[in-house]
C-alpha positions in Angstrom: 0.0 0.0 0.0 2.9 2.4 0.8 4.6 1.8 -2.6 1.3 2.2 -4.4 0.6 5.5 -2.7 4.1 6.7 -3.6 3.8 5.6 -7.2 0.4 7.3 -7.5 1.9 10.5 -6.1 4.8 10.2 -8.5 2.5 9.8 -11.5 0.5 12.8 -10.3 3.6 15.0 -10.1 4.7 13.8 -13.5 1.4 14.8 -15.0 1.7 18.2 -13.4 5.2 18.7 -14.7 4.1 17.7 -18.2 1.1 20.1 -18.0 3.6 23.0 -17.4 5.8 22.0 -20.3 5.5 23.6 -23.7 3.5 21.8 -26.3 6.2 20.1 -28.5 3.8 19.7 -31.4 3.3 23.5 -31.7 7.0 24.1 -31.0 8.0 21.8 -33.9 6.8 24.4 -36.2 9.4 27.1 -37.1 9.1 29.8 -34.5 11.4 32.4 -33.2 9.7 32.2 -29.7 10.4 28.5 -29.1 13.7 27.3 -30.5 14.1 23.6 -31.1 17.0 23.4 -28.6 14.7 24.7 -25.9 12.1 22.1 -26.7 14.7 19.4 -26.5 15.9 20.7 -23.1 12.3 20.7 -21.8 11.8 17.1 -23.0 15.1 16.0 -21.4 14.1 17.7 -18.1 10.7 16.0 -18.1 12.4 12.6 -18.7 14.9 13.2 -16.0 12.2 14.2 -13.5 10.1 11.1 -14.3 13.2 9.0 -13.9 14.0 10.7 -10.6 10.4 10.1 -9.3 10.6 6.5 -10.3 13.9 6.1 -8.5 12.4 7.7 -5.4 9.6 5.2 -5.4 12.2 2.4 -5.2 14.1 4.1 -2.3 14.0 1.9 0.9 15.8 4.4 3.2 16.2 8.1 3.7 19.8 7.9 2.6 18.7 6.3 -0.7 16.1 9.0 -1.3 18.5 11.8 -0.5 21.0 10.5 -3.0 18.4 10.4 -5.7 17.3 13.9 -5.0 20.9 15.2 -5.0 21.7 13.7 -8.4 18.4 14.7 -10.0 18.6 18.3 -8.7 22.1 18.7 -10.1 21.0 17.4 -13.5 17.8 19.5 -13.6 19.5 22.8 -12.6 23.0 22.4 -14.0 24.1 24.2 -10.9 27.7 24.2 -9.6 26.5 22.6 -6.3 23.5 21.0 -4.7 22.7 20.4 -1.0 19.9 18.4 0.6 18.9 19.6 4.0 16.7 17.8 6.5 15.1 19.5 9.5 16.3 18.1 12.9 14.3 19.8 15.6 15.3 23.5 15.5 18.4 22.8 13.4 19.0 22.4 9.6 21.1 19.3 9.0 23.0 19.4 5.7 22.9 15.6 5.0 24.1 15.4 1.4 25.8 17.5 -1.3 27.3 17.4 -4.8 29.4 20.4 -5.7 32.5 21.6 -7.4 34.0 22.2 -4.0 33.1 21.3 -0.4 30.2 23.1 1.2 28.6 22.1 4.5 27.8 18.3 4.4 27.3 16.9 7.8 27.0 20.2 9.6 24.0 21.6 11.5 22.9 25.3 11.7 20.1 26.9 13.7 17.0 27.4 11.5 16.9 31.1 12.4 20.5 31.6 11.1 20.4 30.2 7.6 18.5 30.5 4.3 17.4 26.8 4.5 15.8 27.6 7.8 14.0 30.6 6.4 12.7 28.5 3.5 11.3 25.8 5.8 9.8 28.3 8.3 8.0 30.3 5.5 7.4 27.3 3.3 8.2 29.2 0.1 11.1 29.0 -2.4 13.7 31.7 -2.6 16.2 32.8 -5.3 19.2 35.0 -4.4 21.2 36.3 -7.4 23.8 37.9 -5.1 24.4 36.4 -1.7 26.2 39.5 -0.5 23.2 41.7 -1.1 20.6 39.6 0.8 20.4 40.0 4.6 19.1 36.4 5.0 22.4 34.9 4.0 24.9 34.3 6.9 28.0 35.5 5.0 30.4 34.0 7.6 29.3 30.5 6.5 29.6 31.3 2.8 32.9 33.4 2.9 35.2 30.4 2.2 33.0 28.8 -0.5 32.6 29.3 -4.2 28.9 30.4 -3.9 27.9 33.7 -5.4 24.2 32.9 -6.2 21.7 30.4 -4.9 18.2 29.1 -5.0 16.3 27.0 -2.5 12.9 25.3 -2.2 11.3 23.7 0.8 10.6 20.0 1.0 7.0 19.7 2.2 4.2 22.3 1.7 2.1 22.0 4.8 5.0 21.3 7.1 8.5 21.6 5.7 10.8 18.7 6.6 13.8 19.9 4.6 15.0 21.9 1.7 16.9 21.5 -1.6 19.6 24.1 -2.4 21.2 25.0 -5.7 24.4 27.1 -5.9 26.4 28.9 -8.6 29.9 30.3 -8.7 28.8 33.2 -10.8 25.9 35.6 -10.3 22.9 33.7 -11.6 19.2 34.3 -11.2 17.2 31.0 -11.2 14.3 31.1 -13.6 10.7 30.4 -12.5 10.8 27.2 -14.6 13.9 26.0 -12.7 12.2 26.8 -9.3 9.1 25.0 -10.5 11.2 21.9 -11.4 12.9 21.9 -8.0 9.5 22.4 -6.3 8.1 19.4 -8.1 11.1 17.3 -7.1 10.7 18.6 -3.5 7.0 17.6 -3.5 7.9 14.0 -4.6 10.7 13.9 -2.0 8.4 15.0 0.8 6.0 12.2 0.0 8.7 9.6 -0.2 10.4 10.8 3.0 7.1 10.5 4.9 6.5 7.0 3.6 10.0 5.9 4.2 9.8 7.2 7.8 6.5 5.5 8.3 7.9 2.3 6.9 11.0 2.6 9.1 8.9 3.2 12.2 6.7 0.3 11.4 9.7 -2.0 10.9 11.2 -0.8 14.2 7.9 -1.4 15.9 7.6 -4.9 14.5 11.2 -5.6 15.5 10.5 -4.4 19.1 7.3 -6.5 19.2 9.1 -9.6 17.9 12.0 -9.1 20.4 9.5 -8.7 23.3 7.5 -11.7 22.1 10.5 -13.9 21.6 11.8 -13.2 25.1 8.5 -14.1 26.7 8.2 -17.7 28.1 4.5 -17.6 27.2 3.3 -18.6 23.7 2.2 -15.4 21.8 0.5 -15.5 18.4 -1.4 -13.5 15.8 -4.0 -14.6 13.2 -6.2 -13.1 10.6 -9.9 -12.9 10.9 -10.4 -16.5 9.7 -7.8 -17.8 12.2 -5.0 -18.3 9.8 -1.7 -17.9 11.6 0.3 -14.8 10.8 2.9 -14.8 13.6 4.1 -17.0 16.4 6.9 -16.3 18.9 9.8 -18.5 19.8 8.1 -20.1 22.8 5.3 -21.2 20.6 7.6 -22.8 18.1 9.6 -24.5 20.8 6.5 -25.8 22.6 5.1 -27.5 19.5 8.5 -28.3 17.9 7.5 -26.6 14.6 8.9 -23.7 12.6 7.0 -20.5 12.1 6.8 -21.2 8.3 5.3 -24.6 9.0 2.8 -23.2 11.5 1.8 -20.5 9.0 1.2 -23.2 6.4 -0.6 -25.8 8.4 -2.0 -23.6 11.2 -3.0 -25.2 14.6 -4.9 -28.1 12.9 -3.9 -31.3 14.5 -2.4 -29.7 17.6 -5.7 -29.4 19.6 -7.2 -32.5 21.1 -10.1 -33.8 19.0 -12.5 -33.5 21.9 -11.6 -29.8 22.5 -11.0 -28.6 18.9 -14.7 -27.9 17.9 -15.5 -25.9 21.0 -12.2 -24.0 20.8 -12.7 -23.2 17.1 -16.3 -22.1 17.7 -15.3 -19.8 20.5 -12.6 -18.2 18.4 -14.9 -17.7 15.4 -17.5 -16.1 17.6 -15.1 -13.7 19.1 -13.6 -12.8 15.7 -17.0 -12.2 14.1 -18.2 -10.0 17.0 -14.9 -8.2 17.6 -14.8 -9.2 21.2 -12.1 -10.8 23.4 -11.5 -14.5 23.2 -10.9 -17.0 26.0 -10.9 -20.8 25.8 -9.0 -23.7 27.3 -8.0 -26.8 25.4 -5.6 -29.8 25.5 -2.8 -29.6 22.9 -0.1 -32.0 21.9 3.4 -30.8 22.9 6.5 -31.5 20.9 7.3 -34.5 23.1 3.8 -36.0 22.5 2.4 -35.1 25.9 -1.0 -33.6 26.1 -1.0 -30.3 28.0 -3.7 -27.8 28.9 -3.4 -24.3 27.6 -5.6 -21.2 28.3 -5.8 -18.9 25.3 -6.6 -15.2 25.7 -6.9 -12.9 22.7 -8.1 -9.4 21.7 -9.3 -8.3 18.2 -7.2 -6.2 15.9 -9.1 -3.6 14.0 -8.4 -2.0 10.5 -8.6 1.6 9.5 -12.4 1.3 8.9 -13.0 -0.3 12.3 -13.4 -3.8 10.8 -11.9 -6.9 12.6 -8.7 -7.9 10.7 -7.5 -10.6 13.1 -6.7 -11.6 16.7 -3.6 -11.3 18.8 -3.2 -13.4 21.9 -1.3 -15.6 24.3 -1.6 -19.2 25.4 0.1 -20.0 28.7 0.5 -23.7 29.8 -2.0 -24.2 32.7 -1.6 -27.9 33.1 -0.2 -27.6 36.6 -3.2 -25.4 37.6 -5.6 -28.0 36.3 -3.8 -30.7 38.2 -3.9 -28.5 41.4 -7.6 -27.9 41.0 -8.3 -31.6 40.5 -6.3 -32.3 43.7 -8.2 -29.6 45.6 -11.5 -31.1 44.4 -10.4 -34.5 45.5 -9.2 -33.2 48.8 -12.5 -31.4 49.3 -14.5 -34.6 48.4 -12.4 -36.7 50.8 -12.9 -34.1 53.6 -16.6 -34.2 53.1 -16.7 -37.9 53.1 -14.6 -38.0 56.2 -17.0 -35.6 58.0 -19.9 -37.7 57.0 -18.1 -40.9 58.2 -17.0 -39.3 61.5 -20.5 -38.0 62.3 -22.0 -41.4 61.5 -19.5 -43.3 63.6 -19.9 -41.0 66.6 -23.6 -40.9 66.6 -24.1 -44.5 68.0 -21.6 -44.0 70.9 -23.3 -40.8 71.8 -26.7 -42.3 71.9 -25.4 -45.2 73.9 -23.8 -42.9 76.4 -27.0 -40.9 76.8 -29.0 -44.1 77.4 -26.4 -45.2 80.0 -26.7 -41.9 81.8 -30.5 -42.3 82.0 -30.0 -45.7 83.5 -27.6 -44.3 86.1 -30.0 -41.6 87.0 -32.7 -44.3 87.6 -30.5 -46.5 89.7 -28.3 -44.0 91.7 -30.2 -41.3 93.4 -27.4 -40.3 95.8 -25.7 -36.9 95.4 -22.2 -38.1 94.3 -23.8 -40.1 91.5 -25.9 -37.0 90.5 -22.8 -34.8 90.2 -20.9 -37.4 88.1 -24.0 -37.9 86.0 -24.3 -34.1 85.4 -20.6 -33.8 84.3 -20.9 -36.7 81.9 -24.2 -35.5 80.5 -22.8 -32.0 79.8 -19.8 -33.5 78.0 -22.0 -35.9 76.0 -24.4 -33.1 75.1 -21.5 -31.0 73.8 -20.3 -34.0 71.8 -23.8 -34.5 70.5 -23.9 -30.9 69.3 -20.5 -31.2 67.7 -21.6 -34.3 65.9 -24.8 -32.6 64.8 -22.8 -29.6 63.5 -20.4 -32.0 61.6 -23.2 -33.9 60.0 -25.1 -30.7 59.1 -22.0 -29.1 57.6 -21.2 -32.2 55.6 -24.8 -32.2 54.1 -24.8 -28.5 53.4 -21.3 -28.4 51.8 -22.3 -31.3 49.5 -25.5 -29.5 48.6 -27.6 -32.3 50.0 -30.0 -30.1 51.9 -33.4 -29.3 50.5 -34.4 -25.7 50.9 -38.0 -24.8 51.8 -38.2 -21.9 49.4 -40.9 -19.3 49.7 -41.3 -15.6 49.1 -40.4 -13.8 52.3 -39.5 -10.4 53.7 -36.1 -10.5 55.2 -36.6 -7.4 57.5 -38.8 -9.3 60.1 -36.4 -12.2 60.0 -33.5 -9.8 60.9 -35.4 -8.3 63.7 -36.2 -11.7 65.1 -32.5 -12.7 65.1 -31.7 -9.4 66.8 -34.3 -10.0 69.5 -32.8 -13.5 70.1 -29.2 -12.2 70.5 -29.9 -9.0 72.4 -29.6 -10.7 75.9 -26.2 -12.0 75.1 -25.1 -8.6 73.8 -26.4 -7.0 76.9 -24.4 -9.3 79.1 -21.2 -8.1 77.4 -22.4 -4.5 77.4 -22.0 -4.4 73.6 -23.8 -1.6 71.7 -25.9 -2.6 68.7 -26.9 -0.3 65.9 -29.6 -1.5 63.5 -30.4 0.1 60.2 -33.0 -1.9 58.2 -34.7 -0.3 55.2 -38.4 0.6 55.7 -39.3 -1.0 52.4 -40.0 -4.7 52.3 -36.8 -6.8 51.5 -38.5 -9.4 49.5 -36.7 -12.5 48.2 -37.1 -16.2 47.6 -35.5 -18.3 50.3 -35.7 -20.7 53.2 -36.5 -18.7 56.3 -35.0 -21.2 58.7 -31.7 -21.4 56.8 -31.4 -17.7 56.4 -32.0 -17.2 60.1 -29.2 -19.7 60.7 -26.9 -17.5 58.6 -27.8 -14.2 60.3 -27.6 -15.8 63.7 -24.1 -17.1 63.0 -22.9 -13.7 61.8 -24.3 -11.7 64.7 -23.1 -14.3 67.3 -19.6 -14.2 65.7 -19.6 -10.4 65.9 -20.4 -10.6 69.6 -18.0 -13.5 70.4 -15.0 -12.0 68.6 -15.5 -8.5 70.0 -14.5 -7.2 73.5 -16.9 -6.1 76.1 -18.4 -2.7 75.4 -17.7 -2.9 71.6 -20.0 -1.7 68.9 -21.8 -3.9 66.4 -23.9 -2.7 63.4 -26.4 -4.5 61.3 -27.5 -2.9 58.0 -30.0 -4.2 55.5 -31.3 -2.6 52.3 -32.1 -3.4 48.7 -29.6 -2.1 46.1 -30.6 -2.8 42.5 -31.5 -6.5 42.0 -30.0 -7.5 45.3 -30.8 -7.5 49.0 -27.7 -6.6 51.0 -27.2 -7.4 54.7 -24.0 -6.5 56.5 -22.8 -7.2 60.0 -19.9 -4.9 61.2 -17.9 -5.0 64.4 -14.8 -3.2 65.8 -13.5 -6.4 67.5 -10.5 -8.7 67.0 -10.5 -8.5 63.2 -9.0 -11.0 60.7 -5.4 -11.6 59.8 -4.6 -10.7 56.1 -3.2 -14.2 55.4 -6.4 -15.8 56.9 -8.9 -13.6 55.1 -9.0 -15.5 51.7 -9.6 -18.8 53.5 -12.1 -17.6 56.2 -15.0 -19.5 54.6 -13.2 -22.8 54.4 -14.1 -25.6 56.7 -12.1 -25.9 60.0 -10.3 -22.6 59.3 -9.6 -20.6 62.5 -7.2 -17.8 63.0 -4.9 -17.0 66.0 -7.4 -14.2 67.0 -10.3 -16.6 67.0 -12.0 -17.7 70.2 -13.9 -20.9 70.7 -15.4 -22.8 67.8 -14.5 -25.4 65.2 -14.4 -23.3 62.0 -17.7 -24.7 60.7 -20.2 -21.9 61.0 -18.9 -19.5 58.3 -18.4 -22.3 55.8 -21.9 -23.5 56.3 -23.3 -20.0 56.2 -21.7 -19.2 52.9 -22.8 -22.4 51.4 -26.4 -21.7 52.4 -26.2 -18.3 50.8 -24.8 -19.8 47.6 -27.6 -22.3 47.5 -29.9 -19.3 47.5 -28.0 -17.9 44.5 -26.2 -15.3 46.6 -22.7 -14.6 47.8 -20.9 -13.7 51.1 -17.9 -11.5 51.5 -15.5 -10.9 54.4 -13.6 -7.6 54.9 -11.0 -6.7 57.6 -8.1 -4.3 57.8 -6.3 -6.7 60.1 -6.0 -7.8 63.7 -7.7 -5.4 66.2 -9.4 -3.5 63.4 -12.7 -5.2 63.3 -14.5 -7.0 60.5 -17.4 -6.7 58.1 -19.4 -9.6 56.6 -21.7 -8.8 53.6 -24.5 -11.1 52.4 -25.9 -10.5 48.9 -29.1 -12.3 47.9 -31.2 -12.0 44.7 -34.3 -9.8 45.4 -37.7 -11.1 44.4 
């Protein structure tokens, strides 16, 4: 596209030049006004200009373009010297020259102190028949040169990026036709320089991207809209043991597991057609033949008109993560099975102990026996409660409980829980603030189970807060959700413990009594209602806040 644009610009300039040339058919007739020699000169100039533009189109660097301009300007003007100047910030850099004696090649001058700078600033050509009579000429720079006259044109009309200078050792006044030829050459040069710079920046950008991609240990790739591979980095090639050329030819066909390929391809096609991000996981065959899990993430690439032209993404190897998740699921399943087994095995001894105590009470009525019986009974009752909690948590965590769902207003339920816990709060002189919305907090849920959740949160807030502390209960409807929060300024939660606070049997060093069951069960109940539970704390001694979110009816 870049070369097409340059060639089109060159042809346009050639047509403009030709339009300003005299009509050779008319000039072929005998005429004193248009000698045949002049016609020949004009035709030669036209041919040289077209050749120069064609050479400019082929230029692949600024240095190549500057060399073409230097030679063409010398041929077109017949001057004793030519310089090509490029703007470098606020300086004029004399990058190239061809002259009968050295001029200023390689030197830089402030734009405000040289004729080339004046030309670029004012974006107009200048002809100076006598350099010693023009105040724009810095005579100190010209004193040791052959130059007596000069002409200069800017490169670039809207924003000059350089200039072309022509110099004579005798006083010469450049003709309008000569200035026009130099101007046309400068126009073509401006277009080529812009395109060469764009191409250079693009190549540098691509080189930086490839360097960055090749140093990444993660597979990085780019495709067109249809999924044909356009680029893969070194990690991608090493992972699959294939060259980039081979991958470009055969794509990722045969690399993805046959069970995952249809789903993977469908997800990619959907993202490419909609212009959205892409994410999919699949098993792929590594170079050593092993099947590995990858997680591919990609974003669309858009063309100038906003159309999707492809995708660019990465595919990290997530096999270890899959294995860890599988192990975690197995561990969770084994833990649940263990809980169920322990609860089942303990139930019978507990029942037998209770029966034995009843028999002791019937046979021993004396005071020593009564005291012993009371101690054993308390311990057995505590064991019975623990067994009940274990059994309950095992059923709830496995999702084996059946919710008695109905439409209910959560506000009265909250007030009932508060009434039930108020005496315990009063014993510890804890202050309770309640802010429940006046509007009904309607939702679909199991009243008994939700009361269990709220009771657990409020009891924990009291248990893990010191005497005289403050506890707050807030409930309201926000959008499609009913939110309930219980906040205290008690012992708080350690940062390392916070991500695991809802796991079974998790207790922190700041915890009091308890077995680490209540919060796990409470969150599972909330999840069975389609909601979520969050825990927040700034650390030990800074209190905590638990938030329950439930879908509103």
